[in-house]
PLY file of the C-alpha trace (Angstrom):
ply
format ascii 1.0
element vertex 204
property float x
property float y
property float z
element edge 203
property int vertex1
property int vertex2
end_header
44.15 -38.98 36.28
46.52 -40.47 38.62
48.82 -38.07 36.77
47.17 -35.13 37.66
47.39 -35.26 41.56
50.39 -34.57 43.80
50.50 -37.58 45.99
51.89 -37.07 49.31
53.33 -40.49 49.21
53.74 -43.77 46.52
51.78 -45.60 48.70
48.62 -43.30 48.65
48.80 -43.36 44.67
48.81 -46.81 44.26
46.19 -47.85 46.32
43.99 -44.95 44.60
44.88 -46.68 41.35
43.75 -49.89 42.50
40.50 -48.36 43.34
39.75 -46.73 39.80
41.03 -50.04 38.20
38.19 -51.80 39.60
35.89 -48.31 38.97
36.70 -48.29 35.51
36.96 -51.97 34.10
34.35 -53.54 36.21
30.97 -53.40 34.95
27.73 -52.88 36.42
25.79 -56.47 37.05
29.49 -58.72 36.44
29.73 -60.98 39.37
33.27 -62.08 39.08
36.32 -60.47 38.16
39.82 -62.19 38.09
42.97 -59.97 37.67
46.24 -61.52 36.86
48.44 -59.43 38.62
52.44 -61.20 38.88
53.83 -64.28 38.49
56.29 -66.19 40.97
59.83 -67.61 39.28
58.50 -70.98 38.03
55.56 -69.22 36.21
53.02 -69.58 39.14
50.34 -66.75 38.95
49.66 -64.39 41.33
45.68 -63.01 40.83
43.32 -61.05 42.48
39.42 -61.92 42.56
36.56 -59.44 43.39
34.43 -59.42 44.96
35.96 -60.62 48.03
34.35 -63.61 50.24
32.33 -60.16 52.37
31.35 -58.53 48.95
31.62 -55.31 50.17
32.82 -51.95 48.79
36.67 -52.33 46.95
37.36 -55.56 48.96
39.18 -58.29 46.84
40.97 -61.78 47.51
44.73 -62.05 46.99
45.36 -65.87 45.62
48.36 -67.93 44.49
48.32 -70.72 42.54
49.05 -73.83 44.57
49.15 -72.09 47.76
46.79 -74.79 48.89
44.34 -77.41 47.17
41.47 -74.97 46.59
39.92 -73.43 43.89
41.01 -69.87 44.69
43.95 -70.54 46.73
44.68 -67.21 48.97
47.60 -67.20 51.72
45.91 -65.94 54.88
47.97 -63.56 57.25
48.48 -66.53 59.99
49.65 -68.87 57.44
52.33 -66.11 56.26
53.09 -65.69 60.33
53.17 -69.20 60.58
55.66 -69.79 57.51
57.77 -67.01 59.05
58.00 -68.22 62.64
58.95 -71.89 61.36
61.96 -70.13 59.40
62.58 -68.18 62.58
62.89 -71.34 64.47
64.86 -73.60 62.04
67.09 -71.35 59.57
69.86 -69.18 60.45
69.33 -65.78 61.79
70.74 -64.05 59.02
68.70 -65.39 56.56
65.54 -64.63 58.74
66.77 -61.32 59.43
67.28 -60.68 55.48
63.47 -62.02 55.06
62.11 -59.42 57.50
64.02 -56.70 56.40
62.49 -57.48 52.85
58.81 -57.62 54.10
59.18 -54.49 55.76
60.74 -52.82 52.38
57.44 -53.85 50.75
55.46 -52.91 53.50
57.14 -49.25 52.85
56.11 -49.66 49.35
59.08 -51.19 47.59
58.45 -53.77 44.84
58.76 -57.07 45.60
60.84 -57.81 42.60
63.28 -55.16 43.74
63.09 -56.68 46.99
63.97 -60.18 45.74
66.80 -58.87 43.83
67.99 -57.25 46.65
67.76 -59.87 49.50
67.79 -63.14 47.33
71.33 -64.25 47.64
70.95 -64.11 51.50
67.93 -66.62 51.70
69.19 -70.17 52.83
66.27 -71.62 53.95
65.47 -75.27 54.90
61.74 -74.97 55.70
58.64 -73.47 54.60
57.49 -71.78 51.52
59.68 -70.38 48.65
60.75 -66.65 49.49
59.30 -65.68 46.15
55.81 -67.23 47.09
55.59 -65.50 50.72
57.06 -61.92 48.98
55.40 -61.22 46.02
51.36 -61.30 46.84
52.30 -59.04 50.09
52.25 -55.93 48.18
48.76 -56.89 47.48
47.79 -58.06 50.62
49.16 -54.73 52.30
46.93 -52.60 49.64
43.96 -54.84 50.43
44.33 -53.72 54.11
45.19 -50.18 53.25
41.53 -49.88 51.09
39.71 -52.14 53.59
40.91 -49.95 56.82
41.10 -46.88 54.29
40.79 -44.27 57.66
42.63 -46.43 60.27
45.51 -48.63 60.40
45.83 -49.63 57.17
48.52 -52.31 56.20
49.52 -51.57 59.83
47.12 -54.19 60.42
49.40 -57.02 58.98
52.84 -55.86 59.36
52.68 -55.75 63.41
52.79 -59.42 64.14
55.78 -59.60 61.38
57.69 -56.74 63.59
57.06 -59.14 66.71
58.64 -61.96 64.92
61.29 -60.02 63.76
61.87 -58.83 67.39
62.09 -62.51 68.61
58.93 -62.47 70.89
58.27 -65.95 71.78
55.68 -68.03 70.47
53.63 -67.90 73.57
53.46 -63.82 73.64
52.27 -64.28 69.80
48.91 -64.01 68.72
49.10 -66.61 65.93
45.51 -68.18 65.43
44.18 -70.01 62.33
41.27 -71.06 64.64
41.52 -69.47 67.84
41.50 -72.01 70.32
41.54 -71.42 74.12
44.89 -71.28 75.33
48.18 -71.49 73.21
48.87 -70.27 69.77
48.21 -72.51 66.49
50.53 -72.56 63.85
50.12 -73.79 60.56
52.23 -77.29 60.81
55.16 -77.43 58.82
54.42 -80.88 57.24
51.04 -78.79 55.96
53.47 -76.36 54.25
55.82 -78.75 53.25
52.59 -80.62 51.16
52.19 -77.77 49.03
54.02 -77.16 45.56
55.15 -73.92 46.72
57.48 -75.78 49.58
61.33 -74.97 49.35
62.74 -77.87 47.45
63.82 -80.81 49.38
61.99 -79.71 52.51
59.63 -82.51 52.43
0 1
1 2
2 3
3 4
4 5
5 6
6 7
7 8
8 9
9 10
10 11
11 12
12 13
13 14
14 15
15 16
16 17
17 18
18 19
19 20
20 21
21 22
22 23
23 24
24 25
25 26
26 27
27 28
28 29
29 30
30 31
31 32
32 33
33 34
34 35
35 36
36 37
37 38
38 39
39 40
40 41
41 42
42 43
43 44
44 45
45 46
46 47
47 48
48 49
49 50
50 51
51 52
52 53
53 54
54 55
55 56
56 57
57 58
58 59
59 60
60 61
61 62
62 63
63 64
64 65
65 66
66 67
67 68
68 69
69 70
70 71
71 72
72 73
73 74
74 75
75 76
76 77
77 78
78 79
79 80
80 81
81 82
82 83
83 84
84 85
85 86
86 87
87 88
88 89
89 90
90 91
91 92
92 93
93 94
94 95
95 96
96 97
97 98
98 99
99 100
100 101
101 102
102 103
103 104
104 105
105 106
106 107
107 108
108 109
109 110
110 111
111 112
112 113
113 114
114 115
115 116
116 117
117 118
118 119
119 120
120 121
121 122
122 123
123 124
124 125
125 126
126 127
127 128
128 129
129 130
130 131
131 132
132 133
133 134
134 135
135 136
136 137
137 138
138 139
139 140
140 141
141 142
142 143
143 144
144 145
145 146
146 147
147 148
148 149
149 150
150 151
151 152
152 153
153 154
154 155
155 156
156 157
157 158
158 159
159 160
160 161
161 162
162 163
163 164
164 165
165 166
166 167
167 168
168 169
169 170
170 171
171 172
172 173
173 174
174 175
175 176
176 177
177 178
178 179
179 180
180 181
181 182
182 183
183 184
184 185
185 186
186 187
187 188
188 189
189 190
190 191
191 192
192 193
193 194
194 195
195 196
196 197
197 198
198 199
199 200
200 201
201 202
202 203
């Protein structure tokens, strides 16, 4: 079906392919689906679950085993932003530049595997999660937003704040809320990140 259309971009083909997969493989009346989609370097599974919490249309949740202690451990955008922020503040600028470029390449449609192959020798991090744990879920988080905001901003909804982090925007000007308080931005604490099994080795 996908081969019969001349696509304007690979990204559009990909998001339509995800919608078609859900449409063809999910029988009416079934209430829960899990799609194993990728693995991290240590065999940790990345998977999609449907329906997502809002149960609207083609919405889905991206999960990474061991991301946290929940049954369906789903990376949130603020958690990813927080992790990148801590890397920016604690590690060398070349490593941070490399992971931001990796994120932007994935945003443009490159596979996480190709991006990791290109940049992994430039990653020298001491804090936060392992780079593959951050980067491998990202294509699917982008696709989820492409589908949810089909006629609007799509993946731009996610990447804008990452571009601000990359540009060195100070914390006081970043919207990094997990549970929005009044006043200053709230980051996921490094100690909380380092308590997960996906933390950089020896970061505890």
